[in-house]
PyMOL commands that place a pseudoatom at each C-alpha (Angstrom):
pseudoatom trace, name=CA, resn=UNK, resi=1, chain=A, elem=C, hetatm=0, pos=[87.232, -81.185, 32.861]
pseudoatom trace, name=CA, resn=UNK, resi=2, chain=A, elem=C, hetatm=0, pos=[90.673, -80.361, 31.545]
pseudoatom trace, name=CA, resn=UNK, resi=3, chain=A, elem=C, hetatm=0, pos=[92.391, -83.007, 29.526]
pseudoatom trace, name=CA, resn=UNK, resi=4, chain=A, elem=C, hetatm=0, pos=[94.597, -84.690, 32.098]
pseudoatom trace, name=CA, resn=UNK, resi=5, chain=A, elem=C, hetatm=0, pos=[97.711, -86.536, 30.991]
pseudoatom trace, name=CA, resn=UNK, resi=6, chain=A, elem=C, hetatm=0, pos=[97.376, -90.239, 31.717]
pseudoatom trace, name=CA, resn=UNK, resi=7, chain=A, elem=C, hetatm=0, pos=[99.684, -93.129, 30.878]
pseudoatom trace, name=CA, resn=UNK, resi=8, chain=A, elem=C, hetatm=0, pos=[97.334, -95.668, 32.386]
pseudoatom trace, name=CA, resn=UNK, resi=9, chain=A, elem=C, hetatm=0, pos=[93.820, -96.366, 31.150]
pseudoatom trace, name=CA, resn=UNK, resi=10, chain=A, elem=C, hetatm=0, pos=[90.907, -96.490, 33.559]
pseudoatom trace, name=CA, resn=UNK, resi=11, chain=A, elem=C, hetatm=0, pos=[90.618, -100.200, 32.818]
pseudoatom trace, name=CA, resn=UNK, resi=12, chain=A, elem=C, hetatm=0, pos=[94.209, -100.777, 33.916]
pseudoatom trace, name=CA, resn=UNK, resi=13, chain=A, elem=C, hetatm=0, pos=[93.676, -98.680, 37.039]
pseudoatom trace, name=CA, resn=UNK, resi=14, chain=A, elem=C, hetatm=0, pos=[90.604, -100.705, 37.953]
pseudoatom trace, name=CA, resn=UNK, resi=15, chain=A, elem=C, hetatm=0, pos=[92.535, -103.941, 37.365]
pseudoatom trace, name=CA, resn=UNK, resi=16, chain=A, elem=C, hetatm=0, pos=[95.316, -102.743, 39.683]
pseudoatom trace, name=CA, resn=UNK, resi=17, chain=A, elem=C, hetatm=0, pos=[92.827, -101.734, 42.365]
pseudoatom trace, name=CA, resn=UNK, resi=18, chain=A, elem=C, hetatm=0, pos=[90.833, -104.971, 42.240]
pseudoatom trace, name=CA, resn=UNK, resi=19, chain=A, elem=C, hetatm=0, pos=[93.989, -107.104, 42.217]
pseudoatom trace, name=CA, resn=UNK, resi=20, chain=A, elem=C, hetatm=0, pos=[95.002, -105.455, 45.466]
pseudoatom trace, name=CA, resn=UNK, resi=21, chain=A, elem=C, hetatm=0, pos=[91.468, -105.227, 46.888]
pseudoatom trace, name=CA, resn=UNK, resi=22, chain=A, elem=C, hetatm=0, pos=[89.173, -107.808, 45.286]
pseudoatom trace, name=CA, resn=UNK, resi=23, chain=A, elem=C, hetatm=0, pos=[85.543, -106.835, 45.052]
pseudoatom trace, name=CA, resn=UNK, resi=24, chain=A, elem=C, hetatm=0, pos=[82.910, -105.149, 42.937]
pseudoatom trace, name=CA, resn=UNK, resi=25, chain=A, elem=C, hetatm=0, pos=[83.760, -101.764, 41.477]
pseudoatom trace, name=CA, resn=UNK, resi=26, chain=A, elem=C, hetatm=0, pos=[81.089, -99.234, 42.427]
pseudoatom trace, name=CA, resn=UNK, resi=27, chain=A, elem=C, hetatm=0, pos=[82.616, -96.232, 40.801]
pseudoatom trace, name=CA, resn=UNK, resi=28, chain=A, elem=C, hetatm=0, pos=[85.775, -95.159, 39.007]
pseudoatom trace, name=CA, resn=UNK, resi=29, chain=A, elem=C, hetatm=0, pos=[86.690, -91.663, 37.964]
pseudoatom trace, name=CA, resn=UNK, resi=30, chain=A, elem=C, hetatm=0, pos=[89.582, -89.588, 36.794]
pseudoatom trace, name=CA, resn=UNK, resi=31, chain=A, elem=C, hetatm=0, pos=[90.339, -86.677, 39.093]
pseudoatom trace, name=CA, resn=UNK, resi=32, chain=A, elem=C, hetatm=0, pos=[92.895, -83.942, 39.285]
pseudoatom trace, name=CA, resn=UNK, resi=33, chain=A, elem=C, hetatm=0, pos=[94.637, -83.609, 42.626]
pseudoatom trace, name=CA, resn=UNK, resi=34, chain=A, elem=C, hetatm=0, pos=[97.253, -80.897, 42.990]
pseudoatom trace, name=CA, resn=UNK, resi=35, chain=A, elem=C, hetatm=0, pos=[97.629, -80.853, 39.218]
pseudoatom trace, name=CA, resn=UNK, resi=36, chain=A, elem=C, hetatm=0, pos=[98.242, -84.611, 39.104]
pseudoatom trace, name=CA, resn=UNK, resi=37, chain=A, elem=C, hetatm=0, pos=[95.895, -86.991, 37.341]
pseudoatom trace, name=CA, resn=UNK, resi=38, chain=A, elem=C, hetatm=0, pos=[94.626, -89.741, 39.611]
pseudoatom trace, name=CA, resn=UNK, resi=39, chain=A, elem=C, hetatm=0, pos=[92.004, -92.432, 39.290]
pseudoatom trace, name=CA, resn=UNK, resi=40, chain=A, elem=C, hetatm=0, pos=[89.658, -92.930, 42.210]
pseudoatom trace, name=CA, resn=UNK, resi=41, chain=A, elem=C, hetatm=0, pos=[88.204, -96.413, 42.318]
pseudoatom trace, name=CA, resn=UNK, resi=42, chain=A, elem=C, hetatm=0, pos=[85.549, -97.413, 44.843]
pseudoatom trace, name=CA, resn=UNK, resi=43, chain=A, elem=C, hetatm=0, pos=[85.336, -101.109, 45.577]
pseudoatom trace, name=CA, resn=UNK, resi=44, chain=A, elem=C, hetatm=0, pos=[82.957, -103.025, 47.811]
pseudoatom trace, name=CA, resn=UNK, resi=45, chain=A, elem=C, hetatm=0, pos=[84.184, -106.416, 49.026]
pseudoatom trace, name=CA, resn=UNK, resi=46, chain=A, elem=C, hetatm=0, pos=[82.277, -109.557, 49.967]
pseudoatom trace, name=CA, resn=UNK, resi=47, chain=A, elem=C, hetatm=0, pos=[81.931, -108.449, 53.594]
pseudoatom trace, name=CA, resn=UNK, resi=48, chain=A, elem=C, hetatm=0, pos=[80.326, -105.206, 52.470]
pseudoatom trace, name=CA, resn=UNK, resi=49, chain=A, elem=C, hetatm=0, pos=[83.252, -102.907, 53.191]
pseudoatom trace, name=CA, resn=UNK, resi=50, chain=A, elem=C, hetatm=0, pos=[83.734, -100.046, 50.760]
pseudoatom trace, name=CA, resn=UNK, resi=51, chain=A, elem=C, hetatm=0, pos=[87.261, -98.970, 49.997]
pseudoatom trace, name=CA, resn=UNK, resi=52, chain=A, elem=C, hetatm=0, pos=[88.397, -96.003, 47.978]
pseudoatom trace, name=CA, resn=UNK, resi=53, chain=A, elem=C, hetatm=0, pos=[91.643, -96.586, 46.123]
pseudoatom trace, name=CA, resn=UNK, resi=54, chain=A, elem=C, hetatm=0, pos=[93.621, -93.773, 44.519]
pseudoatom trace, name=CA, resn=UNK, resi=55, chain=A, elem=C, hetatm=0, pos=[95.861, -94.682, 41.608]
pseudoatom trace, name=CA, resn=UNK, resi=56, chain=A, elem=C, hetatm=0, pos=[98.424, -92.484, 39.905]
pseudoatom trace, name=CA, resn=UNK, resi=57, chain=A, elem=C, hetatm=0, pos=[97.308, -92.078, 36.287]
pseudoatom trace, name=CA, resn=UNK, resi=58, chain=A, elem=C, hetatm=0, pos=[100.934, -91.721, 35.209]
pseudoatom trace, name=CA, resn=UNK, resi=59, chain=A, elem=C, hetatm=0, pos=[102.691, -94.570, 37.013]
pseudoatom trace, name=CA, resn=UNK, resi=60, chain=A, elem=C, hetatm=0, pos=[99.701, -96.819, 37.644]
pseudoatom trace, name=CA, resn=UNK, resi=61, chain=A, elem=C, hetatm=0, pos=[100.800, -97.199, 41.268]
pseudoatom trace, name=CA, resn=UNK, resi=62, chain=A, elem=C, hetatm=0, pos=[98.376, -97.211, 44.179]
pseudoatom trace, name=CA, resn=UNK, resi=63, chain=A, elem=C, hetatm=0, pos=[98.805, -93.924, 46.024]
pseudoatom trace, name=CA, resn=UNK, resi=64, chain=A, elem=C, hetatm=0, pos=[96.412, -94.590, 48.863]
pseudoatom trace, name=CA, resn=UNK, resi=65, chain=A, elem=C, hetatm=0, pos=[93.465, -96.645, 49.906]
pseudoatom trace, name=CA, resn=UNK, resi=66, chain=A, elem=C, hetatm=0, pos=[91.054, -95.988, 52.672]
pseudoatom trace, name=CA, resn=UNK, resi=67, chain=A, elem=C, hetatm=0, pos=[88.198, -97.885, 54.131]
pseudoatom trace, name=CA, resn=UNK, resi=68, chain=A, elem=C, hetatm=0, pos=[85.018, -95.879, 54.031]
pseudoatom trace, name=CA, resn=UNK, resi=69, chain=A, elem=C, hetatm=0, pos=[83.084, -96.022, 57.257]
pseudoatom trace, name=CA, resn=UNK, resi=70, chain=A, elem=C, hetatm=0, pos=[79.561, -97.211, 56.538]
pseudoatom trace, name=CA, resn=UNK, resi=71, chain=A, elem=C, hetatm=0, pos=[78.018, -95.246, 59.427]
pseudoatom trace, name=CA, resn=UNK, resi=72, chain=A, elem=C, hetatm=0, pos=[79.632, -92.062, 58.214]
pseudoatom trace, name=CA, resn=UNK, resi=73, chain=A, elem=C, hetatm=0, pos=[78.396, -92.767, 54.733]
pseudoatom trace, name=CA, resn=UNK, resi=74, chain=A, elem=C, hetatm=0, pos=[74.843, -92.275, 55.959]
pseudoatom trace, name=CA, resn=UNK, resi=75, chain=A, elem=C, hetatm=0, pos=[75.454, -88.821, 57.430]
pseudoatom trace, name=CA, resn=UNK, resi=76, chain=A, elem=C, hetatm=0, pos=[77.613, -87.624, 54.578]
pseudoatom trace, name=CA, resn=UNK, resi=77, chain=A, elem=C, hetatm=0, pos=[81.136, -88.663, 53.783]
pseudoatom trace, name=CA, resn=UNK, resi=78, chain=A, elem=C, hetatm=0, pos=[84.116, -87.312, 55.613]
pseudoatom trace, name=CA, resn=UNK, resi=79, chain=A, elem=C, hetatm=0, pos=[86.249, -85.565, 53.023]
pseudoatom trace, name=CA, resn=UNK, resi=80, chain=A, elem=C, hetatm=0, pos=[89.842, -84.562, 53.461]
pseudoatom trace, name=CA, resn=UNK, resi=81, chain=A, elem=C, hetatm=0, pos=[90.177, -80.830, 52.949]
pseudoatom trace, name=CA, resn=UNK, resi=82, chain=A, elem=C, hetatm=0, pos=[91.445, -80.189, 49.446]
pseudoatom trace, name=CA, resn=UNK, resi=83, chain=A, elem=C, hetatm=0, pos=[93.176, -76.828, 49.315]
for i in range(1, 83): cmd.bond("trace and resi %d" % i, "trace and resi %d" % (i + 1))
show_as sticks, trace
zoom trace
C-alpha cells in the first residue's frame, strides 16, 4: 500500500471512534478513499451491534459511521460502490 499521509495515529483514531461509539474494536485499518487517507474502525457494542466508523487520517474527525446489518453480514456485506 502506498504511504498515505496521516496526521493522526491509528491509536488516536480508535480512541476517537470508541469515545463516540463505546465498544470493542474488532478491526482498524488505514485505507485510501479518493486519494484521502482514512481509518476504518469496526466496533461492536454491548448489544452486539457492529458499527463501522470512518475517520479522516488528517483531521482526526469522524467522517461517517454506519451500523452494519447482522443479517446482511451472513450473506456478504453490502458495499458502497467505490469508483
